[in-house]
Each structure stands twice: as C-alpha cells, then as structure tokens.
N, C-alpha and C positions, 0 to 999 in steps of 0.2 A: 614694609611692613610697619602700621603701632604697636610706640610701644606700650603695652598693658602694664597701670599703674597694679603691684601689688596691696595695695589695702583699698577696698572703690567712697566714693568721697561720702561720706554721711547723710544721717537724717534724722529730724531731735522724735521725731515720733511717725505713727499713725493719723494720717490727716484726716477721717472718718471713713467708718463701715459704709457703703452704701448697696442699698435691697430695693431687688426691681420685686413687689409687690400692684394684688387685684383693687383698692381700694383704697388711694389715697388718705385719705380724711377719715377714714372705719384706724388706717393700721397706722399714722400719726398719730387719734386719740388711743391708741392699746397701747403705745410704747410712752407716751405720757405720763403715762396713768402711772403705767407698769414704776417704770426709772425718775416718776414724779418730775422725768427735763418736759423742756419748756421749746416751744413751735417758733427759728430764733427764724428763715431763710423756707420763701417760697417761690414759686419760679413755673415755666410753662410753654413750655417751648410748641409752638403750631405746625413748623415744619415738621421740624424733624417728628412728634406727634409722639411729644410725651410731658407731662408737667411731675413736679418734686414736690421735698422738700426736706429742712435739717433741722434736727434735735437737738437741742444737748440739755445734756444730764448733767445737774447745778455744784458733785459736786468733781466729781474730778474732767468735768469738762470734755467728755468725752463726747461728740462729734455724732448722732448715727443720722444717714438721709436712706429717703427712701426716692422712688421712682414710680408713679404710673406709666407704663404704656399704652395706645391707639388699641393696640395690635397687642394684642396677649393670645398665648399659647397656653389655655387652661390644664396644667400637668400638676397633678400633685410634688409640692416639693420634694427630692430623696436625696443623701444626702450619696449615695449609690451614683449620678449623676456627675461628673466632672465639675470644679467648681468647688461653689463654696455645701463645706458639712457645715461645721456651727457653726456660733456666735456666744462666747466663753467670758461670763467675768467673773473678775476673780475679787474670792469678797477676804475681809482680818484672817476667819475664825471660825471653827464650827457656830459658835453661840450665832455669827455673823446665817446662816445660812438654815438654820431657825428662821432667822426674826424675816427673811426673805418665805419663806414659804408662809407662814402668820399673813405676813405683806398679801404673797398669791390669794391665800384662803378670805382678805378682810376682800379683798380689792374681786374677789370670782375669781380670777387666773387659775384655771386649771393644771397642775402639774402635777408630776409624782416626788414623792418622797424623798427622804432628804438618801442619796447613798453613799455608803457610805464602806468601803475597800481599805481600809487599812493604810494605802498609801494616798488615797485623794477623797473628799468627801463631795457631790455635784448634787445640786433639785434639777430638772433636767426640765423643759416644758415647749411648747410649740404659742409660734405669734399668733396671727387668722388666717398668716396665710400655710402658717403650717413647716415653716421658718424654722427645723429643731434649734434655744437656745439653752441653757446648763446655765448656775452660780455656782462657780469654784473651787476648791481650796486644796492646797498643794498639802497637804496633814510632814507634819516636821518631822528629819530623819527620825529615831532612837537610835 
C-alpha cells in the first residue's frame, strides 16, 4: 500500500475560472465591459463541439474563461443545482462596493443594492446567462 504524505503538494493559486455560456461573444463583451478586462485568447474545437475565450482583468490579472458548447441544454442557472453556486470578487472596503455599484449603474448592468449585514457587505448581480455574481467585502471584526 502506498504511503500517504501528511501534506499535499502546493498550488500557486487559481489558474482560471471557466463558465459555460450560451453566447460567447455576448458574454465576453459583457464581462470585459464590467471588469475592464481584455480578450486574450480564443479557440475552437470543431470535433468537441465548442469554442472558448479567455479574458484577463487588468489589476489582479484574474483570468476568466468562457465556453460555448454547440449542444446546449438551455436551462436557467441555479445555485441549487450541483456545480457553481456563484463567483465572488473581493473588494478593498465599503467605499469600493459603492464604487462598483456606481460603475454598474454607469454601464447599465443591473444589480442589487449594497447589502451590509454587519459581518460582510456585497453587491449581487447576474451575468447574461443568469450566473450569480457578487462583489464582496468582509467587515473587520470589532
């Protein structure tokens, strides 16, 4: 029987988050507008029946990728289905949350108001495919 190490190998971070979308171009445009990101890679696999794109957010260099499958099960996104619950972006402080809400208003992206529950604060929204997103700030403990 193999010996199990008490410590797993290390990772250096998350390489990317990839989301399945119904319209690649629409999603890439929306996400780039929201995050000020750049479209940095596109590819397709005709045999596999999909095309994909990666974008990079300019400040943190977070990579988000999107895949449009030719065969799509058109079902509404739900965090109640096993898989993705939501994507959350950490922000520096409450003022940053207000700035994100103002930015979304400016570019015409629908969102909920800032919700501050005393422990954390967030702005929730959905992408063009209804995928749940949030901009999030964990308040300091007092």
